[in-house]
ChimeraX commands (.cxc) that place a marker at each C-alpha (Angstrom):
marker #1 position 192.51,-54.33,-38.57 radius 0.5
marker #1 position 193.90,-52.69,-35.45 radius 0.5
marker #1 position 195.72,-49.44,-36.34 radius 0.5
marker #1 position 199.42,-49.47,-35.57 radius 0.5
marker #1 position 200.58,-45.94,-34.83 radius 0.5
marker #1 position 203.16,-44.41,-32.53 radius 0.5
marker #1 position 202.36,-45.34,-28.95 radius 0.5
marker #1 position 199.90,-48.10,-29.85 radius 0.5
marker #1 position 200.48,-51.72,-28.95 radius 0.5
marker #1 position 198.53,-54.22,-31.05 radius 0.5
marker #1 position 200.34,-57.07,-29.31 radius 0.5
marker #1 position 198.30,-56.52,-26.16 radius 0.5
marker #1 position 195.00,-56.00,-27.97 radius 0.5
marker #1 position 192.39,-58.45,-26.62 radius 0.5
marker #1 position 190.93,-59.23,-30.06 radius 0.5
marker #1 position 194.23,-60.31,-31.64 radius 0.5
marker #1 position 196.00,-63.63,-31.41 radius 0.5
marker #1 position 199.82,-63.40,-31.25 radius 0.5
marker #1 position 200.21,-64.23,-34.97 radius 0.5
marker #1 position 197.57,-61.63,-35.88 radius 0.5
marker #1 position 199.28,-59.02,-33.70 radius 0.5
marker #1 position 202.64,-59.76,-35.30 radius 0.5
marker #1 position 201.04,-59.59,-38.74 radius 0.5
marker #1 position 199.40,-56.23,-37.88 radius 0.5
marker #1 position 202.77,-54.77,-36.88 radius 0.5
marker #1 position 204.51,-56.18,-39.99 radius 0.5
marker #1 position 201.78,-54.93,-42.35 radius 0.5
marker #1 position 201.85,-51.47,-40.78 radius 0.5
marker #1 position 205.64,-51.35,-41.10 radius 0.5
marker #1 position 205.50,-52.39,-44.76 radius 0.5
marker #1 position 202.81,-49.78,-45.46 radius 0.5
marker #1 position 204.93,-47.09,-43.77 radius 0.5
marker #1 position 207.99,-48.15,-45.77 radius 0.5
marker #1 position 206.11,-48.40,-49.07 radius 0.5
marker #1 position 204.48,-44.99,-48.60 radius 0.5
marker #1 position 207.74,-43.19,-47.87 radius 0.5
marker #1 position 210.41,-45.05,-49.87 radius 0.5
marker #1 position 209.82,-43.15,-53.11 radius 0.5
marker #1 position 209.92,-39.76,-51.37 radius 0.5
marker #1 position 213.10,-40.73,-49.53 radius 0.5
marker #1 position 214.78,-41.64,-52.82 radius 0.5
marker #1 position 213.53,-38.78,-54.99 radius 0.5
marker #1 position 213.04,-35.86,-52.62 radius 0.5
marker #1 position 215.39,-33.69,-50.65 radius 0.5
marker #1 position 212.73,-33.24,-47.96 radius 0.5
marker #1 position 214.06,-35.03,-44.86 radius 0.5
marker #1 position 210.55,-35.91,-43.66 radius 0.5
marker #1 position 210.20,-38.80,-46.13 radius 0.5
marker #1 position 213.51,-40.24,-44.99 radius 0.5
marker #1 position 212.46,-39.83,-41.36 radius 0.5
marker #1 position 209.13,-41.58,-41.98 radius 0.5
marker #1 position 210.90,-44.39,-43.84 radius 0.5
marker #1 position 213.12,-44.87,-40.81 radius 0.5
marker #1 position 210.04,-44.94,-38.58 radius 0.5
marker #1 position 208.72,-47.82,-40.65 radius 0.5
marker #1 position 212.00,-49.68,-40.46 radius 0.5
marker #1 position 212.91,-49.00,-36.85 radius 0.5
marker #1 position 210.05,-48.12,-34.57 radius 0.5
marker #1 position 207.46,-50.47,-36.03 radius 0.5
marker #1 position 209.70,-53.48,-36.54 radius 0.5
marker #1 position 211.90,-53.20,-33.50 radius 0.5
marker #1 position 210.31,-52.60,-30.08 radius 0.5
marker #1 position 206.83,-54.07,-30.24 radius 0.5
marker #1 position 207.57,-57.53,-31.64 radius 0.5
marker #1 position 210.76,-57.83,-29.59 radius 0.5
marker #1 position 209.03,-56.88,-26.33 radius 0.5
marker #1 position 206.25,-59.35,-27.05 radius 0.5
marker #1 position 208.72,-62.07,-27.98 radius 0.5
marker #1 position 210.91,-61.44,-24.91 radius 0.5
marker #1 position 207.92,-61.73,-22.58 radius 0.5
marker #1 position 206.65,-64.92,-24.18 radius 0.5
marker #1 position 210.09,-66.50,-24.42 radius 0.5
marker #1 position 210.92,-65.65,-20.81 radius 0.5
marker #1 position 207.87,-67.53,-19.60 radius 0.5
marker #1 position 208.47,-70.48,-21.93 radius 0.5
marker #1 position 212.18,-70.61,-21.03 radius 0.5
marker #1 position 211.40,-70.97,-17.33 radius 0.5
marker #1 position 209.15,-73.93,-18.01 radius 0.5
marker #1 position 211.57,-75.43,-20.52 radius 0.5
marker #1 position 214.60,-75.26,-18.21 radius 0.5
marker #1 position 212.61,-76.61,-15.24 radius 0.5
marker #1 position 211.54,-79.58,-17.35 radius 0.5
marker #1 position 215.08,-80.03,-18.66 radius 0.5
marker #1 position 216.43,-80.16,-15.10 radius 0.5
marker #1 position 213.72,-82.55,-13.98 radius 0.5
marker #1 position 213.75,-84.92,-16.97 radius 0.5
marker #1 position 217.26,-84.45,-18.34 radius 0.5
marker #1 position 216.03,-83.76,-21.90 radius 0.5
marker #1 position 213.27,-82.33,-24.06 radius 0.5
marker #1 position 211.14,-85.46,-24.49 radius 0.5
marker #1 position 208.66,-84.37,-21.79 radius 0.5
marker #1 position 207.83,-81.21,-23.79 radius 0.5
marker #1 position 208.14,-82.60,-27.31 radius 0.5
marker #1 position 204.37,-82.77,-27.80 radius 0.5
marker #1 position 204.12,-79.06,-26.94 radius 0.5
marker #1 position 206.94,-77.89,-29.22 radius 0.5
marker #1 position 206.56,-76.93,-32.89 radius 0.5
marker #1 position 208.81,-78.09,-35.68 radius 0.5
marker #1 position 209.90,-75.42,-38.18 radius 0.5
marker #1 position 206.98,-76.10,-40.53 radius 0.5
marker #1 position 204.53,-75.74,-37.66 radius 0.5
marker #1 position 206.21,-72.55,-36.50 radius 0.5
marker #1 position 206.08,-71.06,-40.00 radius 0.5
marker #1 position 202.37,-71.91,-40.28 radius 0.5
marker #1 position 201.71,-70.38,-36.87 radius 0.5
marker #1 position 203.26,-67.00,-37.66 radius 0.5
marker #1 position 201.96,-66.92,-41.23 radius 0.5
marker #1 position 205.28,-67.17,-43.07 radius 0.5
marker #1 position 203.76,-68.56,-46.30 radius 0.5
marker #1 position 201.27,-65.67,-46.44 radius 0.5
marker #1 position 203.94,-63.07,-45.64 radius 0.5
marker #1 position 206.20,-64.49,-48.37 radius 0.5
marker #1 position 203.33,-64.42,-50.84 radius 0.5
marker #1 position 202.57,-60.81,-49.95 radius 0.5
marker #1 position 206.26,-59.93,-50.33 radius 0.5
marker #1 position 206.40,-61.34,-53.85 radius 0.5
marker #1 position 204.60,-58.24,-55.07 radius 0.5
marker #1 position 207.94,-56.45,-54.67 radius 0.5
marker #1 position 209.81,-58.90,-56.92 radius 0.5
marker #1 position 211.07,-57.26,-60.06 radius 0.5
marker link #1:1,2 radius 0.2
marker link #1:2,3 radius 0.2
marker link #1:3,4 radius 0.2
marker link #1:4,5 radius 0.2
marker link #1:5,6 radius 0.2
marker link #1:6,7 radius 0.2
marker link #1:7,8 radius 0.2
marker link #1:8,9 radius 0.2
marker link #1:9,10 radius 0.2
marker link #1:10,11 radius 0.2
marker link #1:11,12 radius 0.2
marker link #1:12,13 radius 0.2
marker link #1:13,14 radius 0.2
marker link #1:14,15 radius 0.2
marker link #1:15,16 radius 0.2
marker link #1:16,17 radius 0.2
marker link #1:17,18 radius 0.2
marker link #1:18,19 radius 0.2
marker link #1:19,20 radius 0.2
marker link #1:20,21 radius 0.2
marker link #1:21,22 radius 0.2
marker link #1:22,23 radius 0.2
marker link #1:23,24 radius 0.2
marker link #1:24,25 radius 0.2
marker link #1:25,26 radius 0.2
marker link #1:26,27 radius 0.2
marker link #1:27,28 radius 0.2
marker link #1:28,29 radius 0.2
marker link #1:29,30 radius 0.2
marker link #1:30,31 radius 0.2
marker link #1:31,32 radius 0.2
marker link #1:32,33 radius 0.2
marker link #1:33,34 radius 0.2
marker link #1:34,35 radius 0.2
marker link #1:35,36 radius 0.2
marker link #1:36,37 radius 0.2
marker link #1:37,38 radius 0.2
marker link #1:38,39 radius 0.2
marker link #1:39,40 radius 0.2
marker link #1:40,41 radius 0.2
marker link #1:41,42 radius 0.2
marker link #1:42,43 radius 0.2
marker link #1:43,44 radius 0.2
marker link #1:44,45 radius 0.2
marker link #1:45,46 radius 0.2
marker link #1:46,47 radius 0.2
marker link #1:47,48 radius 0.2
marker link #1:48,49 radius 0.2
marker link #1:49,50 radius 0.2
marker link #1:50,51 radius 0.2
marker link #1:51,52 radius 0.2
marker link #1:52,53 radius 0.2
marker link #1:53,54 radius 0.2
marker link #1:54,55 radius 0.2
marker link #1:55,56 radius 0.2
marker link #1:56,57 radius 0.2
marker link #1:57,58 radius 0.2
marker link #1:58,59 radius 0.2
marker link #1:59,60 radius 0.2
marker link #1:60,61 radius 0.2
marker link #1:61,62 radius 0.2
marker link #1:62,63 radius 0.2
marker link #1:63,64 radius 0.2
marker link #1:64,65 radius 0.2
marker link #1:65,66 radius 0.2
marker link #1:66,67 radius 0.2
marker link #1:67,68 radius 0.2
marker link #1:68,69 radius 0.2
marker link #1:69,70 radius 0.2
marker link #1:70,71 radius 0.2
marker link #1:71,72 radius 0.2
marker link #1:72,73 radius 0.2
marker link #1:73,74 radius 0.2
marker link #1:74,75 radius 0.2
marker link #1:75,76 radius 0.2
marker link #1:76,77 radius 0.2
marker link #1:77,78 radius 0.2
marker link #1:78,79 radius 0.2
marker link #1:79,80 radius 0.2
marker link #1:80,81 radius 0.2
marker link #1:81,82 radius 0.2
marker link #1:82,83 radius 0.2
marker link #1:83,84 radius 0.2
marker link #1:84,85 radius 0.2
marker link #1:85,86 radius 0.2
marker link #1:86,87 radius 0.2
marker link #1:87,88 radius 0.2
marker link #1:88,89 radius 0.2
marker link #1:89,90 radius 0.2
marker link #1:90,91 radius 0.2
marker link #1:91,92 radius 0.2
marker link #1:92,93 radius 0.2
marker link #1:93,94 radius 0.2
marker link #1:94,95 radius 0.2
marker link #1:95,96 radius 0.2
marker link #1:96,97 radius 0.2
marker link #1:97,98 radius 0.2
marker link #1:98,99 radius 0.2
marker link #1:99,100 radius 0.2
marker link #1:100,101 radius 0.2
marker link #1:101,102 radius 0.2
marker link #1:102,103 radius 0.2
marker link #1:103,104 radius 0.2
marker link #1:104,105 radius 0.2
marker link #1:105,106 radius 0.2
marker link #1:106,107 radius 0.2
marker link #1:107,108 radius 0.2
marker link #1:108,109 radius 0.2
marker link #1:109,110 radius 0.2
marker link #1:110,111 radius 0.2
marker link #1:111,112 radius 0.2
marker link #1:112,113 radius 0.2
marker link #1:113,114 radius 0.2
marker link #1:114,115 radius 0.2
marker link #1:115,116 radius 0.2
marker link #1:116,117 radius 0.2
marker link #1:117,118 radius 0.2
marker link #1:118,119 radius 0.2
marker link #1:119,120 radius 0.2
view
């Protein structure tokens, strides 16, 4: 696994596919949250609360959103050019995912399964 720490960017790592990069960021965020949630609830030390916020904010916010914005910007240009040329989405339909395909691509079933460990 590629370590996800402040200043690192697993999204651009050459050995990771986009789903693996997203998963690395999500797993690191969950680990950061899990490690610091108890201290934030039970301690008066502000460091645990700060580290919990790091897991929620810094790991989940900028990296995936920057990656997504870059990828979507490129795809949107192609999509709108095709829409103008063909008047619809049929020309790109074979290159678009349905929701089941999208969920498989980003690993939603595996993420949901991993999240079930927090069910009470």
